[in-house]
N, C-alpha and C positions, 0 to 999 in steps of 0.2 A: 322698508329696508332698515337695517341696523346702522348703516354708515352712509356718509356722503363722500364725494370725490372732488378734490380741489387741485387745480393746476398750480404748482408751487415753483416751477422753474421752466424757462424757455431758452432756446438756442437756435442759431441758424448758421449755415455755411454755404458758400458759393465758390465756383471755380474762379481762377484769376482772370481768364480771358474775357474781356468786355468786347462785345460785338455790337457796334452801333448800326443804325439803318443804312448809312453810307456803305458799309462793308457788305451788307446784305444785297443792296442794289448792285454793287459791283459784281458780286458772285452770280447773281441772276442774269446780269447783262452778258456774262461769258457763256451762259447757257441759252442765250437768245431770248430771254424773258425780260420784258420792259416793266419797270416799276420805279418808284421814287421815294425819297424820304418823306415827302409831304403826303403821298398816297398811304404809306404805312401809318404815319402819325394820325391822319384823319380817320382811318378805319379802325385803329386799334389803341391809340394812345401810347404805343410803345416807342421808346427812344433808343433803348439798348437792351441786351440780354447777356447772360453769362453762358459760355459754352465749355463743357468739360473736354479735356484731353484724355480720352479713355485709355491711352497707353501709359498715362501717369497714374500709378496706384493711389496717389493722394487725391485724385479727382474722380475716382470711381464712385458709384452710388453709395455703397456702404461706407466708404471713407468720408464722404460729405456728411452722411448720417452720423458717423462717429464724431466728427468735429462738432456738429450741432448738439449731439447728446452730451458731450463733455461740458459744453457751455451751460446746458440746461441743468446738469447735475451740480455744477458749481453754484449756480444761482439758487438752487433748492437746498444747498448744503448737504448733499447726499453723495455717496460713493457707488461705484458699480456693484459692490457687494450688497447694497440695500435693495437692488432691483429684483422684484419677484416675477415680472412679466414684461416682455418687449413685444410691441406690435409695430411692424414696419409696413407702412402704406406706400405702395409703389406699383406702377404698371410698366416699369423699365428695370427689372431686377438685374443684379450682377450676373446671376446664372439662374436657369430654371431649377436646378438642384445644386447645392442646397439653397434654401431661402435666403434672401438678403438679410432677414432678421438673424439668421444663424451666422452669417458673415459678420454682422455688427456685434453679436454676442462674443464671437471669437476675438474681435479687435478691441472691444471695450473691457472684456473680462468679467462680464456679469454671470458668474458661473452657477448661481442658484436660481436663475430665471428660467422660465419656459417661454418660448418665442414662436412667432409665426408672422407670415406676410398677409396683408390684405390688399387685394386688387379691386378697388372701386374707382380707379382712375382719379379724377380731380376731387371726388368726394372722399377719398381715402382717409385723410387725416381725421375728419369728423367721424367716419366709421370706426377708426381706431380708438378715438377718445370715447365714443359710445360703448365700445366693447370693454375697455378697461374699467369704465364707470360701473358696469354691471358686476364685474368680478370684485371690485372694491366694495360695492354696496352690500354684497353677500358675505363679505369678510374673508374671501379666498385669497385676496391680494391686498397688500398694504401700500406698496410702492410700485408704480408702473412707469415704463418709458414708452412714449408713442413718437414715432418718427414718420414724417412724410418726406420722401426723398425721390428725386427723379434725375435720370440722365437720358434725356429724350432725343438729343440730336442724332444718334445713330438711326432713328426711325423716321426722320423727316424726309419727305419727298421734295427735293429742291427744284423739281419741275412744276410744283404746285405752289404758286406764289401766295395763294389765299391761306395756306396752312403753314408753310415753312417760315413765314415771318413772325409767327406767334410765339414760338416756344423757346424756353431757356432751361438751364439745369440748376439744381440747388437742393438743399435739404433744410427742414426745420424740425425741431424736437420739443417735446414737453414732458416734464415729470409730473405725474398725477399721484396724489397721496390720499390716504384714508383720513377723513375728518368726521366729527359727530354728524349724524343725520340732520340735525337742526342747525348746523353751522350756516351762518349767513354768507360766507365766502366759499362757494362750491359751484359745481355744475348743477344748474337748476333743472334742466330737462334736455333731452336729445330726441331727435325725430328723423327717421330714416325711411327711404322708399326707393324702389327700383322699377324700371319698366323695360324689360327685355325686348318688347315689341319694337323698340326704337333703336335696336342695335346697329342698324345700317347707317345711322347718322354720323357715327364715329367708330371706326373699327380698323383692324389690321388683319387681313386674311391669313397670312402665313406666319410661321414661327412656332405654332403649337402642334399638337399631334394630328390635327386635320390636314395640315399642309407643310411638308418639310421645305426648307429654304434651299432649293436646288438652283443651279445656274439659270435655268429658264425662269423660275419664280423670281429670282433676284433681278433678272433683266426686265421683267414686267413690273417690278417695284411692288410686288404683292406683300413684301415684308415691311412696307412703309405705311404710315398713317393715311387713312382715307376719311375725309371729313366733308360733310355737307353744311357749310357755314351758315347760310341763310336760314335753313330750317332750325339749326341749333340755336341761333340768335333768338328767334321767336319763342321757342320752348324755354330757353334759359331765363329770359326776362320774366315770363309768367311763373315759372316754377320757383325761382329764387324769391319772387315777391310772395307767392302763396306760402312757401315754407317759412319765410320770415314772419308773416302774419300768424301762421299756425303756432309757432313757438311762443309768440307774444300772447296770443289768446289763451294758450294752455297755462300760462303763468299769470293770467289776469292783468296783463300789461298792455300798453299802447306804445307806439313809436316814440312818444314823448318821454317814456320812461328809459329809453336807451341812451347810454353814454357813447357807445361806439358800435359800429356795424363793420364786420370783417367779412366781405364776400369773397368768393373764389375770384382770383385775378385772371380771368380769361381775356377780357377785352374792356377797355375803359367805357366804350359806348354801351355795353351791356350793363356795367355797374351804374352808370348815370341813368339809364332807363329804369333800372330797378329802384334806385333812390327816388326818382320822380314818381314812380308808381306807388311807393310807400309814403310819399310826402315827407321824405327824410332829407334834411339839409346835407349837402355834400361835405360840410365841415365835420360831420359825424362819421364819415366813411373813411376807412383806412385803405390806402392804395399804394402798391409798390410795383404794379404791372409796368409802369413807365420805365423802371430801371432794371427789371429782371425778366419781363415777359411772362408768359404763362408757364409756370413750373409745375403744373398739375397738382399732385398731392402735397407739394411743398408751398403752394401759394399762401394758404391761410396761416400755417405755423410760422413762416418767415415774416409775414406782415405783422403777426401777433408779437413775435419776438422783438421786432424793430420798435414797435409802439411801447412795449413794456420797458425796454432798455433806455429809450429816450425820454421816458416819463410821461408819454401821452396817456397811456392807460395807468390809472392810479387805483390804489387799494379801495375796495368798496364799490367800484363802478360796475355798471351792467354792460356786458358785451355779448353781441349776437354774432355767431359764426353761421355762414350760409354757403352751400356749395351744390354744384351739379357736375356730373362727369359722364364719360362714355359708359354705355351699358343699356339705357341711361341709368345713372344713379343720382340720388338726391339726398341731402342731409342738412339739418340745421341744429344748432345747439345754443342754449342760453346759459351764460355764466355770470356769477357775481365775483369780481376779481378780489 
């Protein structure tokens, strides 16, 4: 390839409403479902999450993406006019038509860009980075914007305490720019895989062309997430570990060469199990699931942005991104910052 791709700016945005475990417990109690703050903390590591007011235009998915993108542009020293390509990773779009990427383009004024959505659920941000990397490597794009944004709360089944406690809303963004192919600071490699045979582990039956959301469908909650948590836990731990090792092996590195590991923030227990399997000290693992919950495609870019802005991630360090999502989808990416 003639060029390399480097992340030059990051940004993140969240709704204002903080919902702690006590609020979740109270809501479930009104539905006749017993749980506790201790039960949620023990199983997930989550203390609170942010929930969007979807009637507030400033807290819609593309609006959160817009705020995150503005911050990423500012860090990179770029303007919307510099953007050639926008990839918006989401499984909770503003509308089925147009794409959330088009809504973002409209709001940010990136008039020379071509745009599209990617739905790889929680792996979406890595899928988006890998996509723009290829366009940049071939010289077709010089500056790209990748956003992972979700507003998941409308799709939660509040009668399923195993899944409704997990999720939050938010958006993270990255500016990716063309650099020389031999640049030391760039995306070193990206690795993607899917397994549609495991679709039933996490899915939403209604809302697409197969099943319209009629009153009957709505009453049966077929337009809400359906998740098999125990099965996903086992697969997630193995897959995240395998994909992390695969990325390191492809770059002739070991865990000792890593400065930071940024896994998908699904559940702290999953993250700890993966770190243990990799023999990776938790001090090298970036975590924000305790404060934001599982924000799907937004978990990795928001954790990344937080670490860049507070000085945790420094220039020249090696960072490994690692995710799995509904589909099932998987992805890992190694970067030198």
